[in-house]
C-alpha positions as CSV (number, residue, x, y, z in Angstrom):
1,M,45.3,97.9,138.8
2,I,44.9,97.7,135.1
3,T,41.8,97.6,133.2
4,L,40.9,95.4,130.2
5,T,37.9,96.7,128.2
6,I,36.2,94.0,126.1
7,W,33.7,94.3,123.7
8,S,31.8,91.0,122.9
9,D,28.6,89.2,121.9
10,F,27.4,86.1,123.8
11,A,26.7,84.3,120.2
12,C,30.3,84.8,119.3
13,P,32.4,81.6,119.5
14,Y,35.8,83.3,119.0
15,C,34.6,85.7,122.0
16,Y,34.0,83.0,124.5
17,I,37.4,81.0,123.5
18,G,39.2,84.6,123.5
19,E,37.9,85.3,127.1
20,K,39.0,81.8,128.3
21,R,42.2,82.2,126.7
22,L,42.5,85.6,128.6
23,E,41.4,84.0,131.9
24,K,43.8,81.4,131.6
25,A,46.7,83.8,130.5
26,I,45.8,86.0,133.9
27,E,45.7,82.9,135.9
28,E,49.1,81.5,134.8
29,L,50.7,85.2,135.0
30,G,49.3,85.3,138.7
31,V,48.0,88.7,138.2
32,K,44.4,88.6,138.8
33,N,44.2,91.0,141.6
34,D,45.9,93.5,139.3
35,I,43.5,93.3,136.4
36,Q,39.7,94.4,136.2
37,I,37.8,93.6,133.4
38,D,35.0,96.1,131.9
39,Y,32.5,94.4,129.7
40,R,31.1,96.2,126.7
41,A,28.1,95.0,124.7
42,Y,28.1,94.6,121.1
43,E,25.6,92.7,119.0
44,L,26.7,90.7,116.1
45,D,23.0,91.0,114.5
46,P,20.8,93.7,116.6
47,E,18.2,92.9,114.3
48,A,17.9,89.2,115.0
49,S,15.1,87.6,115.6
50,K,13.8,86.7,119.2
51,E,13.0,83.4,117.9
52,V,15.3,80.6,116.1
53,V,14.8,80.8,112.5
54,S,17.6,78.8,111.4
55,T,20.4,76.4,112.1
56,T,23.9,77.5,112.8
57,P,25.3,75.3,109.7
58,E,22.7,76.9,107.7
59,R,23.6,80.2,108.5
60,F,27.3,79.3,108.3
61,A,26.6,78.1,104.4
62,K,24.6,81.1,103.4
63,K,27.4,83.4,104.9
64,Y,30.2,82.0,103.4
65,R,28.7,80.4,100.3
66,L,29.8,77.0,101.2
67,S,28.4,73.6,101.0
68,F,26.4,72.2,104.3
69,E,29.5,69.7,104.7
70,G,32.0,72.7,104.3
71,A,30.0,74.8,106.8
72,N,29.9,71.5,109.3
73,E,33.8,71.5,108.8
74,Q,34.4,75.0,109.5
75,I,32.1,75.0,112.7
76,E,33.9,71.6,114.3
77,Q,37.2,73.3,113.6
78,I,35.9,76.3,115.8
79,S,34.3,74.0,118.3
80,A,37.8,72.0,118.9
81,L,39.4,75.3,119.6
82,G,36.9,75.5,122.6
83,R,37.3,72.0,123.8
84,E,41.3,72.5,124.0
85,L,40.2,74.8,126.8
86,G,38.1,72.5,128.5
87,I,34.7,73.6,127.1
88,D,32.1,70.9,126.1
89,F,31.7,73.2,123.0
90,K,28.7,72.4,120.9
91,Y,28.8,75.0,118.3
92,A,27.0,73.4,115.5
93,T,23.4,73.2,117.6
94,T,23.4,76.6,118.9
95,Q,20.3,78.5,118.9
96,Y,20.8,81.7,117.4
97,S,18.6,84.3,118.7
98,N,18.7,87.9,119.4
99,T,21.1,88.9,122.2
100,R,20.2,92.2,123.4
101,D,18.4,91.3,126.5
102,A,21.4,89.3,127.8
103,H,23.4,92.6,127.3
104,R,20.8,94.4,129.4
105,L,21.0,91.8,132.2
106,M,24.7,91.9,132.2
107,K,24.3,95.9,132.6
108,L,22.1,95.3,135.3
109,A,24.7,93.0,137.1
110,E,27.7,95.7,136.5
111,S,25.6,98.6,137.9
112,K,24.2,96.8,141.1
113,Y,26.7,93.8,141.8
114,D,30.1,93.2,142.6
115,R,32.7,92.1,140.2
116,E,32.4,88.4,141.1
117,T,28.9,88.2,140.4
118,V,29.4,90.1,136.9
119,E,31.9,87.6,135.9
120,R,30.0,84.8,136.9
121,L,27.0,86.0,134.7
122,N,29.4,86.4,131.8
123,E,30.6,82.9,132.0
124,L,27.0,81.3,132.4
125,L,25.5,83.2,129.2
126,F,28.4,81.9,127.3
127,K,28.1,78.6,128.6
128,A,24.3,78.7,128.1
129,Y,24.7,79.4,124.5
130,F,27.5,77.4,123.7
131,V,27.3,74.5,126.0
132,E,23.9,74.2,126.9
133,N,22.6,75.4,123.6
134,L,19.7,77.4,125.0
135,I,18.1,80.4,123.7
136,L,19.4,83.6,124.8
137,A,16.4,85.7,124.1
138,D,14.3,83.3,126.3
139,H,13.3,85.4,129.5
140,S,13.1,81.8,131.5
141,V,16.7,81.2,130.3
142,L,18.1,84.4,131.2
143,L,16.4,84.5,134.7
144,S,17.6,81.2,135.8
145,K,21.2,82.2,134.9
146,A,21.0,85.2,136.5
147,L,19.5,83.3,139.9
148,E,22.3,81.1,139.4
149,A,24.9,84.3,139.3
150,G,23.5,85.6,142.6
151,M,21.1,88.2,141.4
152,K,17.7,89.3,142.8
153,E,14.7,87.6,141.3
154,E,12.8,91.0,141.5
155,E,15.5,93.0,140.0
156,V,16.1,90.8,137.0
157,K,12.1,90.4,136.2
158,E,12.0,94.2,136.4
159,V,14.9,94.7,133.8
160,L,13.5,91.8,131.5
161,E,9.8,93.2,131.4
162,S,11.0,96.9,130.5
163,E,13.6,98.5,128.3
164,M,15.9,99.1,131.2
165,Y,19.6,99.5,130.3
166,N,18.6,99.7,126.8
167,D,20.4,102.9,126.5
168,E,23.7,101.9,128.1
169,V,23.7,98.9,125.4
170,R,23.4,101.1,122.6
171,F,25.9,103.7,124.2
172,D,28.6,100.6,124.1
173,E,27.8,100.0,120.6
174,R,28.1,103.7,119.5
175,E,31.4,103.8,121.2
176,A,32.4,100.5,119.2
177,M,31.3,102.5,116.2
178,M,33.2,105.4,116.7
179,R,36.1,103.3,117.5
180,G,35.7,101.6,114.0
181,I,35.2,98.2,115.7
182,R,33.3,95.8,113.2
183,G,34.2,92.7,114.9
184,V,34.5,91.1,118.1
185,P,36.4,90.1,120.4
186,Y,37.9,93.6,120.7
187,I,40.1,94.2,123.7
188,V,41.5,97.5,125.0
189,F,44.5,96.9,127.3
190,N,44.4,99.7,129.7
191,G,44.0,102.3,127.0
192,D,47.3,101.5,125.9
193,F,46.6,99.3,122.8
194,A,43.8,97.5,121.1
195,V,43.7,93.9,120.3
196,P,41.1,93.1,117.4
197,G,40.3,89.3,118.0
198,A,41.0,86.0,120.1
199,L,44.9,85.9,120.5
200,T,46.5,82.7,121.4
201,L,47.4,82.0,124.9
202,D,51.0,83.3,124.7
203,G,49.7,86.1,122.7
204,F,47.5,87.2,125.6
205,K,50.3,86.7,128.2
206,S,52.7,89.1,126.0
207,A,49.8,91.8,126.0
208,I,49.3,91.5,129.8
209,E,53.1,91.7,130.2
210,R,53.6,94.8,127.8
211,T,50.7,96.5,129.5
212,M,52.0,95.8,132.8
213,K,55.1,97.5,131.8
214,K,53.4,100.4,130.3
215,V,54.4,99.5,126.8
216,N,52.1,100.8,123.8
217,E,51.6,98.7,121.1
218,S,49.2,99.4,118.2
219,E,49.1,95.8,116.6
220,P,48.9,92.5,117.9
221,T,51.8,90.3,116.8
222,E,49.6,87.0,116.8
223,R,47.5,86.1,114.1
224,A,43.5,86.5,115.9
225,H,40.2,85.2,115.5
226,Q,37.4,87.5,115.4
227,C,33.5,87.6,114.5
228,G,31.5,90.2,112.9
229,P,28.3,90.9,111.2
230,D,29.3,88.6,108.5
231,G,30.4,85.7,110.4
232,C,34.1,84.5,111.8
233,Q,37.3,84.7,110.5
234,L,41.0,84.5,110.9
235,L,42.8,87.6,111.1
């Protein structure tokens, strides 16, 4: 059994794309039973409002000093990458908000539920944001997705109505800071080597195969995509 440790945020398009490519790589290699995924929290903007205060094209244009048309073009390019994986990717109409409560909900799932429930919740939260364009700071949205994943209503409400699992989220983010992580996705393959960014399908296959052969690599051989506090970029 090997462990893949993934730092990501539910509002990061390359995190969703990267995890779907990784999922497909694992499936095509037939190694699902040999791999465990350890999810780690990473907020692109810990100070983000719980209310939606701008559109995604507006944020893109401001961060990259682009025209509105240029921002929409880049957003569409990213969405196309998601659609190639069968995701009904709607990045342009996402509703950006604080994601800490979503990460706290994941910590509840990881502490009390099996891996299948954790993986379902992870997928449902990404889908809520990028496909359904829901607000991840909305507790009614989080409760709905948790119940859909198979979690208990009373446990979910207790977490959402409190500060439970805040420390666990902050611990993940402190560890990311100590590792020098400034963007996500960031994946550590069994403690051997790290991949900063969303590799191609073949890139992930190669990384998995190297890991399973216990070959350590410090740099990915593929150009990868990554999101950080200042936006998303091609590495």
